[in-house]
C-alpha positions as CSV (number, residue, x, y, z in Angstrom):
1,M,-64.8,0.1,-0.9
2,K,-66.1,0.8,2.5
3,R,-66.8,-2.9,3.1
4,F,-63.2,-3.7,2.1
5,L,-61.8,-1.1,4.5
6,S,-64.0,-2.3,7.4
7,T,-62.9,-5.9,6.7
8,V,-59.2,-4.9,6.9
9,V,-59.8,-3.0,10.1
10,M,-61.6,-5.9,11.7
11,L,-58.9,-8.4,10.7
12,A,-56.2,-6.1,12.2
13,L,-58.3,-5.7,15.4
14,A,-58.8,-9.5,15.6
15,I,-55.0,-10.1,15.3
16,V,-54.2,-7.6,18.0
17,I,-56.8,-9.1,20.3
18,G,-55.6,-12.5,19.5
19,F,-52.0,-11.6,20.4
20,W,-53.3,-10.2,23.7
21,L,-55.3,-13.2,24.5
22,G,-52.5,-15.5,23.5
23,S,-49.9,-13.7,25.6
24,T,-52.1,-13.4,28.7
25,N,-53.2,-17.1,28.6
26,V,-56.8,-16.1,29.3
27,L,-58.2,-18.8,27.0
28,D,-55.7,-21.6,27.9
29,G,-57.3,-25.0,27.6
30,T,-60.1,-23.9,25.2
31,K,-60.3,-24.6,21.5
32,I,-60.1,-20.9,20.7
33,G,-57.0,-20.6,22.9
34,D,-55.3,-23.5,21.1
35,A,-56.0,-21.8,17.8
36,L,-54.6,-18.5,18.9
37,S,-51.4,-20.1,20.3
38,F,-50.9,-21.7,16.9
39,I,-51.3,-18.4,15.1
40,T,-48.9,-16.5,17.4
41,E,-46.2,-19.2,16.9
42,K,-46.5,-19.1,13.2
43,I,-46.6,-15.3,12.7
44,P,-43.1,-13.8,13.6
45,V,-43.1,-11.1,16.3
46,P,-40.9,-8.0,16.0
47,Q,-38.0,-9.6,17.9
48,D,-37.9,-12.4,15.2
49,W,-37.9,-9.9,12.3
50,K,-34.5,-8.6,13.4
51,I,-32.7,-11.8,12.4
52,L,-33.7,-11.2,8.8
53,L,-31.6,-8.1,8.6
54,P,-27.9,-8.2,7.4
55,D,-25.2,-8.0,10.1
56,E,-23.5,-4.7,9.2
57,S,-20.6,-5.4,11.5
58,E,-19.5,-8.2,9.1
59,S,-19.4,-6.1,6.0
60,S,-16.1,-6.3,4.0
61,M,-14.3,-4.2,1.4
62,P,-11.8,-5.5,-1.1
63,Q,-8.2,-4.5,-0.4
64,V,-6.3,-2.8,-3.1
65,P,-2.5,-2.8,-3.1
66,N,-1.2,0.8,-2.5
67,N,2.5,0.3,-3.1
68,K,2.8,0.1,-6.9
69,A,3.6,3.8,-7.4
70,A,6.0,3.8,-4.4
71,E,8.0,1.0,-5.9
72,S,8.0,2.1,-9.6
73,S,10.7,3.7,-11.8
74,S,11.8,4.5,-15.3
75,S,14.5,6.0,-17.5
76,V,15.4,8.5,-20.2
77,P,18.5,8.1,-22.5
78,A,20.5,10.9,-20.9
79,T,23.4,11.3,-18.5
80,I,23.6,13.6,-15.5
81,D,25.0,17.0,-16.2
82,E,27.8,17.7,-13.7
83,E,26.9,21.4,-13.7
84,D,23.3,20.5,-12.8
85,E,24.6,18.1,-10.1
86,T,26.3,20.8,-8.0
87,S,24.4,23.9,-8.9
88,T,21.7,23.7,-6.2
89,I,22.4,20.9,-3.7
90,D,25.2,18.6,-2.7
91,Y,24.3,15.2,-4.3
92,V,27.3,13.5,-2.7
93,A,26.3,14.5,0.9
94,I,22.8,13.1,0.4
95,E,24.0,9.9,-1.2
96,D,26.7,9.3,1.5
97,H,24.2,9.9,4.3
98,I,21.7,7.5,2.9
99,L,24.5,4.9,2.7
100,E,25.4,5.6,6.3
101,L,21.8,5.1,7.4
102,L,21.5,2.0,5.3
103,N,24.6,0.3,6.7
104,D,23.6,1.3,10.3
105,L,20.3,-0.5,9.7
106,R,22.1,-3.6,8.4
107,Q,24.5,-3.6,11.4
108,E,21.5,-3.5,13.7
109,K,20.3,-6.7,11.9
110,N,23.7,-8.3,12.1
111,L,24.1,-8.2,8.4
112,N,27.2,-7.4,6.3
113,A,27.7,-3.8,5.3
114,L,27.1,-3.0,1.7
115,K,30.2,-1.9,-0.2
116,P,29.9,1.1,-2.5
117,N,30.4,0.2,-6.2
118,E,31.2,2.9,-8.8
119,Q,29.2,1.3,-11.6
120,L,26.2,0.9,-9.4
121,K,26.5,4.5,-8.3
122,K,26.7,5.8,-11.8
123,A,23.7,3.6,-12.8
124,S,21.7,4.7,-9.8
125,R,22.2,8.4,-10.6
126,Q,21.0,7.7,-14.1
127,R,18.0,5.8,-12.8
128,A,17.2,8.6,-10.4
129,K,17.2,11.0,-13.3
130,E,15.1,8.6,-15.3
131,T,12.4,8.5,-12.7
132,K,11.6,12.2,-13.4
133,E,10.4,11.0,-16.9
134,S,8.6,7.9,-15.7
135,F,8.4,6.8,-12.1
136,A,8.4,3.0,-12.5
137,H,10.7,-0.1,-12.4
138,T,10.6,-0.1,-16.2
139,R,12.4,2.3,-18.3
140,P,10.6,4.9,-20.6
141,D,11.0,2.7,-23.6
142,G,9.3,-0.2,-21.7
143,R,12.5,-2.2,-21.0
144,E,13.2,-3.6,-17.5
145,M,15.3,-1.5,-15.2
146,A,18.2,-4.0,-15.2
147,T,18.8,-3.3,-18.9
148,I,20.8,-0.3,-17.8
149,F,23.6,-2.7,-16.9
150,E,23.9,-3.7,-20.6
151,E,24.9,-0.2,-21.5
152,P,28.7,0.2,-21.7
153,E,28.8,3.3,-19.4
154,Y,26.9,1.4,-16.6
155,E,28.0,-2.2,-17.3
156,Y,27.8,-4.4,-14.3
157,V,28.0,-8.2,-14.4
158,Y,25.7,-9.5,-11.6
159,Q,24.2,-12.6,-10.0
160,L,21.5,-10.6,-8.3
161,V,20.3,-6.9,-8.5
162,G,17.5,-5.0,-6.8
163,E,16.2,-1.4,-6.9
164,N,14.5,1.1,-4.6
165,I,13.4,4.5,-5.8
166,G,11.7,7.4,-4.2
167,M,10.9,11.1,-4.7
168,A,10.1,14.1,-2.5
169,T,8.4,17.2,-3.8
170,Y,9.7,19.5,-1.1
171,Y,13.2,20.4,0.0
172,L,15.0,20.2,3.3
173,D,18.7,20.4,3.8
174,E,20.9,17.6,2.5
175,E,20.8,15.6,5.8
176,G,17.1,16.1,6.1
177,M,16.4,14.9,2.6
178,A,18.6,11.8,3.1
179,E,16.7,10.9,6.2
180,L,13.3,11.6,4.5
181,M,14.1,9.3,1.6
182,F,15.6,6.6,3.9
183,G,12.6,6.8,6.3
184,G,10.2,6.3,3.4
185,W,12.0,3.2,2.2
186,K,12.4,1.8,5.8
187,N,8.6,2.1,6.4
188,S,7.7,0.3,3.1
189,P,7.9,-3.5,3.4
190,G,9.1,-4.1,-0.1
191,H,11.8,-1.5,0.0
192,Y,12.8,-2.5,3.5
193,E,13.2,-6.1,2.3
194,N,15.7,-4.9,-0.3
195,M,17.7,-3.0,2.3
196,V,18.1,-5.9,4.7
197,R,18.5,-8.7,2.1
198,E,21.5,-10.6,3.3
199,N,22.7,-11.8,-0.1
200,F,23.3,-8.4,-1.4
201,E,26.9,-7.3,-1.3
202,E,27.3,-4.0,-3.1
203,I,25.3,-0.7,-3.4
204,G,25.0,2.3,-5.5
205,I,23.0,5.3,-4.4
206,G,22.1,8.2,-6.7
207,V,20.0,11.3,-6.5
208,Y,18.7,13.9,-9.0
209,Y,17.2,17.3,-8.3
210,D,15.2,19.2,-10.9
211,G,14.8,22.4,-9.0
212,E,11.6,21.3,-7.3
213,T,11.6,17.5,-6.7
214,L,14.4,15.3,-5.4
215,Y,14.5,11.8,-7.0
216,A,16.6,9.0,-5.4
217,A,17.5,5.4,-6.4
218,Q,19.3,2.6,-4.6
219,L,20.8,-0.2,-6.7
220,F,21.7,-3.3,-4.9
221,G,24.0,-5.9,-6.4
222,T,25.9,-9.1,-6.0
223,P,28.6,-9.5,-8.6
224,R,29.1,-12.6,-10.6
């Protein structure tokens, strides 16, 4: 064991001395010097070891879409209770202010103003209420959101329809809530795209308040 340890120590010492001799060029031109140069070229020095390490600055992380919940909606087979509608907040004031903000945005983009449509408005109020049950662009029974237009009460014959939904779990005044909802849609690329789509012609905006959370829906349409 002692012999083994002494051999290791001697080898280590020889390598250190060899690096020193090779780097100082003391034995240049001799056979021993040539051999030492060969060794120092073949054994990597610490500067060379660094290139074997990964470059941490080039690390990457997969990007996960974060907008599914923000663009989702759903429905329950119920109609809005008029008593509920006016008992705590003014639904119409919120809906009208959202429409005003929406058409101001479209005017800035040199787009046509969207005309209010009564059927779209009724459907959007129902969709806003449905989002309390399931916040997605499908209804609670799994059907697509556009199936609401097949129901007699909300019938709307269309070439094109689109939907934005949103919710807020705290309460401001009516104007503040309208601006909060609209600002959220404006800052979301998918929702913004709906609001400035030039081939939409009509709009219905509906809200629903459950005493704690305000739900809102925009239904865009182009009639057939």
